[in-house]
Structures are given as C-alpha cells and as structure tokens.
C-alpha positions in Angstrom: 1.1 -20.6 9.4 0.1 -22.3 6.2 -3.3 -22.0 4.5 -4.5 -24.1 1.6 -6.7 -22.4 -1.0 -8.7 -24.7 -3.3 -9.7 -22.8 -6.5 -12.0 -23.6 -9.4 -13.4 -21.8 -12.4 -16.4 -19.5 -12.1 -16.4 -18.5 -15.8 -15.6 -20.2 -19.0 -12.2 -21.4 -20.2 -11.6 -18.3 -22.4 -12.0 -16.0 -19.4 -9.6 -18.1 -17.4 -7.0 -18.0 -20.2 -7.4 -14.2 -20.5 -6.4 -13.8 -16.9 -3.7 -16.4 -16.8 -0.7 -14.1 -17.5 -1.6 -11.6 -14.8 -2.5 -14.4 -12.4 0.9 -16.0 -12.9 2.7 -12.7 -12.5 0.9 -12.2 -9.2 1.8 -15.7 -8.1 5.5 -15.3 -9.1 5.7 -12.1 -7.0 4.2 -13.9 -4.0 6.5 -16.8 -4.4 9.6 -14.5 -4.6 8.5 -13.0 -1.3 8.0 -16.4 0.4 4.2 -16.1 0.6 3.3 -18.9 -1.8 4.8 -22.2 -0.8 3.3 -24.3 -3.6 0.7 -23.9 -6.3 -0.6 -25.7 -9.3 -3.5 -27.4 -11.1 -5.1 -30.6 -9.8 -5.7 -33.6 -11.9 -8.3 -36.4 -11.6 -7.7 -39.3 -9.3 -5.8 -41.2 -12.1 -3.5 -38.3 -12.7 -4.5 -38.3 -16.3 -6.8 -35.3 -16.8 -6.8 -31.8 -15.4 -10.0 -31.1 -13.4 -9.8 -27.3 -13.9 -9.3 -27.0 -10.2 -6.2 -25.8 -8.5 -4.5 -25.5 -5.1 -2.4 -22.8 -3.6 -0.5 -23.0 -0.3 0.0 -19.6 1.3 2.2 -18.6 4.2 0.4 -15.9 6.3 0.1 -14.7 9.9 -3.6 -15.7 10.1 -6.7 -16.7 8.1 -7.7 -13.0 7.5 -4.3 -12.3 5.9 -4.6 -15.5 3.8 -8.0 -14.4 2.5 -6.7 -10.9 1.6 -3.9 -12.5 -0.4 -6.4 -14.9 -2.2 -8.9 -12.0 -2.8 -6.1 -10.0 -4.5 -5.4 -12.7 -7.0 -6.6 -11.3 -10.4 -8.5 -14.6 -11.0 -10.4 -14.3 -7.7 -10.6 -10.4 -7.7 -12.3 -10.4 -11.1 -14.6 -13.3 -10.4 -13.0 -15.7 -13.0 -12.3 -18.3 -10.3 -13.7 -18.9 -6.8 -11.9 -20.3 -3.9 -12.3 -21.9 -0.4 
C-alpha cells in the first residue's frame, strides 16, 4: 500500500537546515530499498514559492508500519518537523 506523509516545520529554519543532511541520507536509504516512492518540497499554488511544507509517499504493509518509518526520520524523530 501507499501512504502519503505531509510534513511541516516545527522549529526554525536553522534547525531544519542542521537536520537536512541526515534526513536526506535517511530518505536516500529508503528510496534505494523501495520504501519511498516520491518525496519533495511543496510550493504555493502558483508554483513560485516554497511553503516550507513537504510530502513523502511511503510504500508500507499498513499504516502502523508507515508511521514507524515516518517516526524514524531524523526530522520527525528530533521534533524539527511534524507530520500527518
């Protein structure tokens, strides 16, 4: 099954930037294993400005597994970003 994770900052831009490298490393690993289908930042409705929000599409056996994957993301694990 596929699960969509909408993510947004819970802390300031500097905290997000400090976690970016480890977050991307985590995502690259999931992508190599076929767990992340797509991921990236979301722009405004005109497509001109980044909203600081993002979306990740996970492949998982159920919602509980998808939540475990999202919870393990360093951005979410450390409270830098939240998701639903």
